[in-house]
KENU-207999 format. One record per residue (C-alpha): residue number from 1; residue in three letters; chain; x, y, z. Coordinates in pm, 1 decimal. Example, Ala and Ser with C-alpha at 12.3 -4.5 7.8 and 13.67 -1.06 7.14 Angstrom:
     i    aa   ch       east      north         up
     1   ALA    A     1230.0     -450.0      780.0
     2   SER    A     1367.0     -106.0      714.0
end
This chain:
     i    aa   ch       east      north         up
     1   MET    A     -303.6      113.9      -87.9
     2   THR    A     -380.3      141.8      157.6
     3   ALA    A     -307.0      103.0     -191.8
     4   VAL    A     -488.8      -71.7       66.8
     5   PRO    A     -382.6     -427.0      148.3
     6   THR    A     -516.4     -653.7     -127.6
     7   PRO    A     -717.2     -942.0       16.8
     8   ALA    A     -588.1    -1294.1      -34.7
     9   PRO    A     -663.8    -1406.9     -390.0
    10   PRO    A     -850.0    -1724.8     -472.1
    11   SER    A     -657.1    -2051.4     -464.2
    12   ARG    A     -588.3    -2055.4     -835.9
    13   ALA    A     -383.7    -1738.7     -793.1
    14   PHE    A     -245.3    -1795.2     -442.3
    15   GLU    A      129.1    -1743.4     -422.4
    16   VAL    A      298.0    -1776.9      -83.7
    17   PRO    A      587.8    -1535.4     -159.6
    18   VAL    A      342.3    -1271.7     -283.5
    19   GLU    A      136.1    -1321.6       31.0
    20   GLY    A      459.3    -1271.8      224.8
    21   VAL    A      522.6     -942.7       44.2
    22   ARG    A      170.5     -836.3      142.2
    23   GLY    A      263.5     -912.7      502.0
    24   ILE    A      579.3     -701.1      473.5
    25   ALA    A      378.4     -410.5      332.6
    26   ALA    A      135.3     -436.1      624.3
    27   MET    A      426.6     -446.4      868.1
    28   LEU    A      578.9     -130.2      717.4
    29   VAL    A      248.0       52.7      754.0
    30   ALA    A      183.7      -73.6     1107.8
    31   LEU    A      534.9       19.7     1224.7
    32   GLY    A      486.1      364.3     1078.0
    33   HIS    A      173.3      425.2     1281.3
    34   CYS    A      317.9      271.3     1595.8
    35   LEU    A      665.0      428.5     1593.9
    36   ALA    A      622.2      755.7     1406.5
    37   VAL    A      275.1      874.4     1516.3
    38   PRO    A      235.8      969.8     1887.2
    39   ILE    A      -92.6      794.5     1958.2
    40   LEU    A      -24.1      494.3     2181.0
    41   ASP    A      140.8      712.1     2444.7
    42   PRO    A      130.4     1087.7     2373.4
    43   THR    A      368.7     1147.9     2666.9
    44   TRP    A      652.2      931.8     2532.2
    45   SER    A      767.4      858.5     2178.0
    46   PRO    A     1044.8      625.6     2058.4
    47   PRO    A     1370.0      822.4     2014.8
    48   GLU    A     1560.7      835.2     1688.8
    49   PRO    A     1639.4      626.6     1492.9
    50   TRP    A     1341.5      404.2     1592.4
    51   PRO    A     1086.0      608.7     1393.3
    52   TYR    A     1285.1      524.4     1080.1
    53   PHE    A     1240.6      147.3     1116.5
    54   GLN    A      927.9      181.8      904.3
    55   ALA    A      810.8      310.3      570.6
    56   GLY    A      436.0      354.8      597.2
    57   HIS    A      369.7      548.9      277.7
    58   ALA    A      602.8      323.9       80.0
    59   GLY    A      407.9       27.9      215.5
    60   VAL    A       88.3      174.5       72.3
    61   MET    A      250.7      208.3     -271.2
    62   LEU    A      353.7     -155.6     -246.5
    63   PHE    A       -7.2     -243.3     -161.8
    64   PHE    A     -128.3      -55.1     -469.2
    65   MET    A       97.2     -260.1     -696.8
    66   LEU    A       -2.0     -580.7     -519.2
    67   SER    A     -366.8     -493.5     -573.2
    68   GLY    A     -321.1     -440.3     -945.7
    69   TYR    A     -120.9     -762.2     -970.7
    70   VAL    A     -387.9     -972.7     -799.2
    71   ILE    A     -675.7     -818.1     -995.0
    72   GLY    A     -491.2     -877.0    -1321.9
    73   LEU    A     -405.1    -1232.9    -1219.1
    74   THR    A     -759.5    -1325.6    -1118.6
    75   ASN    A     -930.3    -1170.3    -1422.5
    76   PRO    A     -737.0    -1301.9    -1722.9
    77   GLU    A    -1041.7    -1381.9    -1934.9
    78   THR    A    -1186.9    -1166.2    -2211.1
    79   PHE    A    -1422.3     -890.9    -2098.0
    80   SER    A    -1792.6     -981.1    -2093.1
    81   ASN    A    -2101.7     -865.7    -1906.9
    82   ALA    A    -2121.2    -1188.2    -1707.6
    83   ARG    A    -1757.5    -1162.7    -1601.7
    84   VAL    A    -1802.1     -800.6    -1504.6
    85   ARG    A    -2091.2     -894.8    -1278.4
    86   ASP    A    -1880.9    -1168.6    -1124.8
    87   TYR    A    -1585.4     -930.5    -1078.9
    88   VAL    A    -1799.3     -663.7     -912.1
    89   ALA    A    -1967.2     -919.6     -685.5
    90   ARG    A    -1634.9    -1071.0     -579.0
    91   ARG    A    -1485.9     -730.3     -502.9
    92   ALA    A    -1794.5     -622.4     -309.7
    93   ILE    A    -1812.6     -941.6     -103.7
    94   ARG    A    -1441.7     -925.6      -29.2
    95   ILE    A    -1412.8     -556.3       55.1
    96   VAL    A    -1743.9     -425.1      185.9
    97   PRO    A    -1843.3     -650.0      482.0
    98   ILE    A    -1514.1     -612.4      669.5
    99   TYR    A    -1503.5     -245.1      576.1
   100   LEU    A    -1848.2     -190.4      732.4
   101   ILE    A    -1725.3     -345.1     1057.2
   102   ALA    A    -1417.8     -120.0     1052.6
   103   TRP    A    -1636.9      184.1      977.3
   104   LEU    A    -1869.9      106.3     1266.3
   105   PHE    A    -1572.6       53.5     1496.1
   106   SER    A    -1421.6      385.0     1382.7
   107   VAL    A    -1748.5      569.1     1443.6
   108   TRP    A    -1765.3      417.0     1792.9
   109   VAL    A    -1405.9      516.2     1876.2
   110   SER    A    -1430.3      864.8     1725.7
   111   SER    A    -1602.6     1179.1     1847.0
   112   GLY    A    -1679.7     1521.9     1707.1
   113   GLU    A    -1684.9     1423.0     1339.2
   114   SER    A    -1939.1     1571.0     1101.8
   115   LEU    A    -2219.3     1366.6      948.7
   116   THR    A    -2064.2     1441.8      608.5
   117   THR    A    -1740.3     1279.8      717.3
   118   TYR    A    -1911.8      971.3      854.7
   119   LEU    A    -2133.3      921.8      548.5
   120   GLY    A    -1850.3     1008.1      309.1
   121   ASN    A    -1635.6      738.1      466.9
   122   LEU    A    -1926.0      492.5      456.5
   123   PHE    A    -1948.3      533.3       77.7
   124   PHE    A    -1568.9      533.8       14.2
   125   LEU    A    -1555.2      906.7      -68.6
   126   GLN    A    -1288.4      995.1      187.9
   127   ASN    A     -973.5     1158.9       53.9
   128   LEU    A     -694.9     1366.6      203.3
   129   ASP    A     -717.9     1589.0     -106.5
   130   HIS    A    -1038.8     1787.2     -149.7
   131   TYR    A    -1272.6     1755.4     -447.5
   132   PHE    A    -1281.7     2102.9     -606.4
   133   GLY    A    -1304.6     2260.5     -263.2
   134   VAL    A    -1528.6     1994.5     -108.0
   135   SER    A    -1341.8     1818.8      171.9
   136   ILE    A    -1435.7     1468.6      288.2
   137   PRO    A    -1142.4     1357.4      504.8
   138   PRO    A    -1102.3     1010.6      655.3
   139   ILE    A    -1242.5      965.9     1003.7
   140   ARG    A     -967.8     1102.9     1227.0
   141   VAL    A     -925.2      782.4     1424.2
   142   ASN    A     -882.9      582.0     1102.2
   143   GLY    A     -670.3      789.8      868.6
   144   PRO    A     -555.0      489.4      659.2
   145   LEU    A     -906.2      464.5      513.8
   146   TRP    A     -799.6      724.4      255.2
   147   SER    A     -644.3      446.6       47.1
   148   LEU    A     -975.4      256.4       26.4
   149   ASN    A    -1107.5      548.9     -176.2
   150   TYR    A     -815.3      505.2     -415.8
   151   GLU    A     -881.0      132.9     -440.0
   152   MET    A    -1244.4      190.3     -537.9
   153   VAL    A    -1132.0      427.6     -812.2
   154   TYR    A     -882.8      172.1     -942.1
   155   TYR    A    -1133.5     -113.5     -933.5
   156   ALA    A    -1359.2       98.3    -1155.3
   157   ALA    A    -1071.8      207.5    -1381.6
   158   PHE    A     -974.4     -156.6    -1431.6
   159   LEU    A    -1311.4     -216.5    -1598.1
   160   LEU    A    -1218.8       37.9    -1865.4
   161   VAL    A     -874.5     -115.5    -1916.7
   162   TRP    A    -1027.9     -463.7    -1924.4
   163   CYS    A    -1293.9     -361.0    -2175.5
   164   PHE    A    -1090.9     -147.6    -2416.9
   165   ARG    A     -748.7     -309.7    -2360.1
   166   PRO    A     -536.5       -3.2    -2437.7
   167   PRO    A     -159.5      -53.6    -2463.8
   168   VAL    A      -11.3      -43.1    -2117.2
   169   TRP    A      223.1      240.0    -2214.8
   170   LEU    A      -76.1      451.9    -2316.1
   171   HIS    A     -269.2      451.6    -1987.8
   172   LEU    A       49.2      471.1    -1779.2
   173   ALA    A      176.7      763.6    -1988.7
   174   ALA    A     -160.5      937.6    -1951.3
   175   ALA    A     -143.9      884.8    -1574.2
   176   LEU    A      209.2     1025.1    -1568.1
   177   ALA    A       94.6     1333.8    -1758.4
   178   VAL    A     -189.8     1394.1    -1512.2
   179   GLY    A       41.5     1334.6    -1216.4
   180   ALA    A      297.6     1576.2    -1357.2
   181   ALA    A       25.1     1835.9    -1412.8
   182   GLY    A      -52.9     1815.2    -1043.2
   183   TRP    A      305.9     1912.0     -962.3
   184   PHE    A      385.1     2170.1    -1230.2
   185   TRP    A       41.7     2327.8    -1290.2
   186   ARG    A      -57.1     2529.4     -985.8
   187   GLY    A     -431.3     2521.0    -1044.5
   188   PHE    A     -459.5     2151.8    -1129.5
   189   PRO    A     -691.7     1944.2     -903.3
   190   LEU    A     -463.3     1761.0     -663.4
   191   PHE    A     -698.8     1469.3     -608.6
   192   LEU    A     -681.6     1383.1     -980.5
   193   ALA    A     -301.8     1397.5     -969.4
   194   GLY    A     -306.8     1169.2     -665.5
   195   TYR    A     -523.7      910.9     -836.9
   196   ALA    A     -301.6      924.8    -1145.4
   197   CYS    A       27.1      873.6     -958.6
   198   GLY    A     -120.1      587.4     -758.0
   199   TRP    A     -256.2      431.3    -1076.7
   200   ILE    A       98.2      404.5    -1212.2
   201   PHE    A      171.5      158.1     -930.0
   202   TRP    A     -164.8      -19.2     -961.7
   203   GLY    A     -154.0      -39.1    -1340.4
   204   THR    A      206.2     -160.0    -1337.5
   205   GLY    A      105.3     -440.2    -1102.1
   206   CYS    A     -173.1     -540.5    -1339.9
   207   TRP    A       75.6     -538.3    -1628.0
   208   LEU    A      320.8     -750.4    -1428.3
   209   SER    A       55.0    -1020.8    -1381.3
   210   ARG    A       55.7    -1066.0    -1761.0
   211   GLN    A      431.8    -1125.6    -1782.2
   212   PRO    A      559.6    -1483.4    -1821.5
   213   ARG    A      689.5    -1669.9    -1520.2
   214   LEU    A     1057.8    -1741.5    -1488.4
   215   ALA    A     1176.4    -2090.8    -1568.0
   216   ALA    A     1210.7    -2319.6    -1267.4
   217   ASP    A     1591.0    -2314.1    -1290.3
   218   THR    A     1610.6    -1933.1    -1317.1
   219   ARG    A     1688.6    -1735.5    -1003.3
   220   ALA    A     1455.7    -1448.3     -922.9
   221   GLY    A     1571.2    -1104.4     -818.8
   222   PRO    A     1672.8    -1013.6     -463.4
   223   VAL    A     1354.5     -943.7     -264.8
   224   LEU    A     1528.7     -864.6       63.9
   225   SER    A     1766.2     -623.2     -106.5
   226   GLY    A     1462.4     -460.9     -269.0
   227   VAL    A     1296.6     -412.1       71.1
   228   PHE    A     1603.6     -226.7      199.5
   229   LEU    A     1611.7      -19.4     -119.8
   230   LEU    A     1248.4       70.8      -56.1
   231   LEU    A     1329.3      178.9      299.5
   232   ALA    A     1626.5      383.0      182.8
   233   THR    A     1432.4      550.2      -99.2
   234   HIS    A     1147.4      633.1      138.7
   235   HIS    A     1366.4      793.2      405.4
   236   PHE    A     1587.6      979.2      161.0
   237   ALA    A     1268.7     1098.9      -16.8
   238   CYS    A     1467.4     1058.6     -338.2
   239   GLY    A     1196.1     1191.1     -568.1
   240   HIS    A     1131.2     1498.6     -356.4
   241   MET    A     1504.3     1565.5     -320.6
   242   LEU    A     1556.2     1538.6     -697.2
   243   LEU    A     1273.3     1775.5     -788.2
   244   ASN    A     1386.0     2024.4     -524.6
   245   ALA    A     1745.5     2004.9     -648.0
   246   LEU    A     1623.2     2078.9    -1000.5
   247   GLY    A     1436.1     2382.7     -872.3
   248   PHE    A     1086.0     2236.7     -901.2
   249   LYS    A      966.1     2296.5     -546.8
   250   ARG    A      599.3     2276.0     -463.5
   251   GLU    A      439.3     2379.7     -135.7
   252   GLN    A       99.8     2212.6     -176.1
   253   ILE    A      109.8     1860.3     -315.4
   254   ALA    A     -127.2     1567.1     -344.3
   255   ASN    A     -111.7     1295.1      -83.1
   256   VAL    A       13.0     1062.3     -357.1
   257   ASN    A      224.5     1269.5     -590.1
   258   LEU    A      498.0     1275.7     -851.2
   259   THR    A      777.3     1231.5     -594.8
   260   ASN    A      632.1      893.0     -496.7
   261   LEU    A      740.0      754.1     -834.4
   262   SER    A     1091.9      715.9     -694.0
   263   LEU    A      942.8      424.0     -498.6
   264   LEU    A      829.8      251.5     -819.6
   265   PRO    A     1161.5       78.0     -909.5
   266   PRO    A     1216.6      -95.4     -572.5
   267   VAL    A      846.8     -185.0     -542.8
   268   LEU    A      855.3     -337.8     -891.6
   269   LEU    A     1174.2     -530.9     -813.8
   270   ILE    A     1023.6     -672.4     -493.9
   271   LEU    A      698.9     -790.2     -650.6
   272   ALA    A      853.1     -922.8     -973.7
   273   ALA    A     1104.2    -1128.5     -775.1
   274   ALA    A      845.7    -1261.1     -526.7
   275   ALA    A      604.0    -1352.9     -806.5
   276   ARG    A      887.7    -1491.2    -1022.2
   277   ARG    A      777.2    -1285.9    -1320.1
   278   LYS    A     1001.9    -1193.9    -1606.2
   279   LEU    A     1064.8     -820.6    -1585.8
   280   PRO    A     1126.1     -648.1    -1919.6
   281   TRP    A     1406.9     -397.3    -1886.5
   282   GLY    A     1481.8     -550.5    -1550.4
   283   GLY    A     1842.8     -438.5    -1568.8
   284   LEU    A     1736.9      -77.7    -1617.1
   285   VAL    A     1485.3      -97.5    -1329.7
   286   THR    A     1756.8     -240.8    -1104.0
   287   LEU    A     2000.7       29.2    -1210.5
   288   VAL    A     1751.9      304.6    -1129.0
   289   ALA    A     1654.4      144.8     -795.9
   290   PHE    A     2014.0      123.5     -677.1
   291   GLY    A     2129.5      434.5     -862.0
   292   GLN    A     1888.9      678.3     -700.8
   293   VAL    A     1986.9      561.4     -351.0
   294   LEU    A     2360.7      555.4     -413.9
   295   GLY    A     2336.0      881.5     -609.7
   296   THR    A     2160.4     1047.0     -315.1
   297   ILE    A     2431.9      926.8      -77.5
   298   ILE    A     2705.3     1061.5     -305.0
   299   PHE    A     2516.8     1389.4     -349.9
   300   LEU    A     2478.4     1443.0       24.1
   301   LEU    A     2840.6     1342.9       84.9
   302   ALA    A     2954.7     1598.0     -172.8
   303   LEU    A     2754.8     1865.7        8.6
   304   GLY    A     2890.7     1752.0      345.3
   305   ARG    A     2536.3     1697.6      467.4
   306   LEU    A     2495.7     1319.5      493.7
   307   GLY    A     2515.5     1337.4      872.6
   308   ASP    A     2269.7     1625.7      903.4
   309   THR    A     1982.2     1406.1     1018.4
   310   PRO    A     1948.2     1061.8     1179.6
   311   GLN    A     1694.8      984.6      906.4
   312   TRP    A     1955.1     1021.5      632.3
   313   LEU    A     2207.4      818.4      828.6
   314   THR    A     1951.3      541.7      875.3
   315   ALA    A     1868.5      553.1      504.9
   316   THR    A     2239.5      519.5      428.9
   317   VAL    A     2253.2      203.8      640.5
   318   TYR    A     1955.7       68.2      447.7
   319   GLY    A     2133.7      145.3      121.1
   320   GLY    A     2443.5      -37.8      240.7
   321   LEU    A     2237.3     -341.3      342.1
   322   ALA    A     2066.2     -339.9        0.8
   323   CYS    A     2405.4     -355.0     -170.5
   324   ALA    A     2539.8     -620.4       66.5
   325   LEU    A     2234.2     -844.3       12.8
   326   ALA    A     2207.7     -798.3     -364.0
   327   GLY    A     2331.5    -1154.5     -415.8
   328   PHE    A     2079.0    -1308.9     -174.4
   329   LYS    A     1794.8    -1421.5     -398.0
   330   SER    A     1599.0    -1664.1     -182.3
   331   VAL    A     1225.8    -1606.5     -140.4
   332   GLY    A     1172.3    -1887.0      108.3
   333   TRP    A     1197.5    -1647.9      402.9
   334   LEU    A      880.5    -1474.8      284.6
   335   LYS    A      678.0    -1771.1      416.2
   336   MET    A      705.6    -1635.8      769.7
   337   PHE    A      517.5    -1319.7      665.5
   338   ALA    A      248.7    -1499.9      463.1
   339   PRO    A        9.3    -1562.8      757.1
   340   PHE    A       16.4    -1191.5      836.0
   341   GLY    A      -37.2    -1114.4      469.6
   342   GLY    A     -347.2    -1333.4      475.1
   343   ILE    A     -518.3    -1109.9      731.5
   344   SER    A     -357.1     -782.7      623.4
   345   TYR    A     -670.3     -624.6      474.2
   346   ALA    A     -864.7     -647.2      799.4
   347   PHE    A     -555.3     -555.4      999.8
   348   TYR    A     -496.6     -248.0      786.2
   349   ILE    A     -842.3      -99.6      839.6
   350   ILE    A     -876.8     -196.2     1207.1
   351   HIS    A     -529.6     -133.0     1355.2
   352   PHE    A     -538.7      247.0     1350.9
   353   PRO    A     -855.1      302.4     1559.7
   354   MET    A     -722.6       29.6     1789.4
   355   LEU    A     -431.4      262.7     1868.4
   356   PHE    A     -680.8      507.5     2019.8
   357   VAL    A     -852.7      231.0     2214.1
   358   VAL    A     -522.0      134.7     2377.2
   359   GLN    A     -433.0      500.6     2432.1
   360   ARG    A     -744.7      538.8     2646.9
   361   LEU    A     -681.6      234.2     2862.9
   362   PRO    A     -624.8      321.8     3231.0
   363   LEU    A     -259.2      221.0     3220.5
   364   PRO    A       42.8      419.2     3342.8
   365   ARG    A      247.8      584.7     3070.4
   366   GLY    A      564.0      780.8     3005.3
   367   THR    A      841.3      518.3     2997.9
   368   PRO    A      988.1      287.2     2730.2
   369   ALA    A      868.0      -23.2     2917.8
   370   LEU    A      512.4      106.8     2939.4
   371   PHE    A      522.3      201.4     2570.9
   372   LEU    A      623.9     -156.2     2486.9
   373   LEU    A      339.5     -285.9     2703.9
   374   ARG    A       89.4      -68.7     2519.8
   375   THR    A      238.8     -178.7     2187.7
   376   ALA    A      199.7     -544.5     2281.6
   377   ILE    A     -162.9     -492.9     2385.0
   378   TRP    A     -239.5     -298.5     2066.4
   379   LEU    A      -76.9     -562.0     1846.8
   380   ALA    A     -256.6     -847.7     2021.6
   381   LEU    A     -595.8     -676.3     1992.6
   382   SER    A     -540.5     -578.3     1627.6
   383   LEU    A     -420.4     -923.6     1521.8
   384   THR    A     -703.6    -1096.2     1706.2
   385   ALA    A     -965.5     -869.1     1550.0
   386   ALA    A     -809.5     -908.6     1204.1
   387   TRP    A     -795.1    -1287.8     1238.8
   388   PHE    A    -1159.7    -1303.5     1342.6
   389   LEU    A    -1272.0    -1076.5     1060.8
   390   GLU    A    -1074.6    -1266.0      795.2
   391   ARG    A    -1096.6    -1626.0      916.5
   392   VAL    A    -1442.1    -1632.0     1075.3
   393   PHE    A    -1657.3    -1339.9      964.9
   394   GLN    A    -1535.0    -1327.3      603.8
   395   VAL    A    -1564.6    -1704.4      566.6
   396   TRP    A    -1923.3    -1684.8      689.0
   397   ILE    A    -1996.4    -1403.3      440.6
   398   LYS    A    -1848.3    -1601.1      150.7
   399   ASN    A    -2042.1    -1914.5      242.4
   400   TRP    A    -2361.2    -1711.8      273.0
   401   TRP    A    -2298.4    -1559.7      -68.2
   402   LYS    A    -2228.5    -1897.7     -226.4
   403   GLY    A    -2549.2    -2032.8      -81.9
   404   LEU    A    -2743.3    -1734.5     -212.5
   405   SER    A    -2586.8    -1774.9     -557.9
   406   VAL    A    -2687.2    -2140.5     -569.1
   407   ARG    A    -3047.3    -2056.5     -478.8
   408   THR    A    -3065.0    -1770.4     -731.1
   409   PRO    A    -3053.0    -1891.7    -1094.6
   410   ARG    A    -2824.4    -1679.4    -1312.1
   411   PRO    A    -2961.9    -1536.5    -1636.7
   412   ALA    A    -2831.9    -1684.1    -1957.7
   413   THR    A    -2567.5    -1472.3    -2129.4
   414   ALA    A    -2414.4    -1483.1    -2468.9
end
């Protein structure tokens, strides 16, 4: 992300299937926090395999690529000072007002945090990885805010890419080198490695926005199959399993790290298909996406360990569904997730503290039915708050800004 959920782009770049993918990413994150984190009801948690009907961290990686895609799509012009000012203003107006509301809400819900944590989160400095020994964690009741820090870094990095226009392979290779250093070099700053590995998703999304669209009579790739591949890759932890099998174990790793790159092929397949973009080396990307899942299944079968955990069994089911649905290439079904995608930014940064609000309600607890009741209340409150922030508050902010821009003459630029 959390990257973070990318806000809905302007109309000239609006794509319903892409908005649907944003909704799916938000759903994966929300399910992760609802099913796999014991907050709603600390006395009762969903039994296995329910906690594996999510892929929260994978959803954030999908958000990162979506963010890069939208920023690349909405800033196709040549770099100039005037366009930079416009880009910065649009990002600030889109991100900051709703973020301030979420920050205030988080401060109200939280307790016992340090002033450094509160102010660090206010200025987007929060990170799960410390800065050379200085720790500024997210506010505890809103852990997903860590990805907003990443987004701010990537928004700034885009200015450099936009200005100097380096070959895509160059900045992605540099990011890979920094990410690898964070895994193999024990003293390397983990926060830098985290930014670098996340940038590979973000930068790839930006690159994808520059690829030509498929012809109208050309079928796109299988989005639904890609979603199941993403779930399978996440729950098998394919990248982590591969590095461990090769003997490259690491105890302390960045929050976003080299193992997350196993999620890159399915994420790229999903977004390229939804956006109907031509994907260079698409056959190779597809082969890797399917191959790492099927290879993991074969590897675990050979060791006689596939049934060791419900998580691996669930991942195997996801892999089977991905194979079975490989021929299903419709994107029309993504429309049902598009409305959720349209409010996903506000939902993402408000839903987690809302879990604590519902936890504290004077309701009975301890049974599946009561857990479902709490889940329904949490979802209703989160969706209502997100809708208000996106469809009422954000609209008011944009109209205010437009009015201010009209009243303030812009300086002439070359």
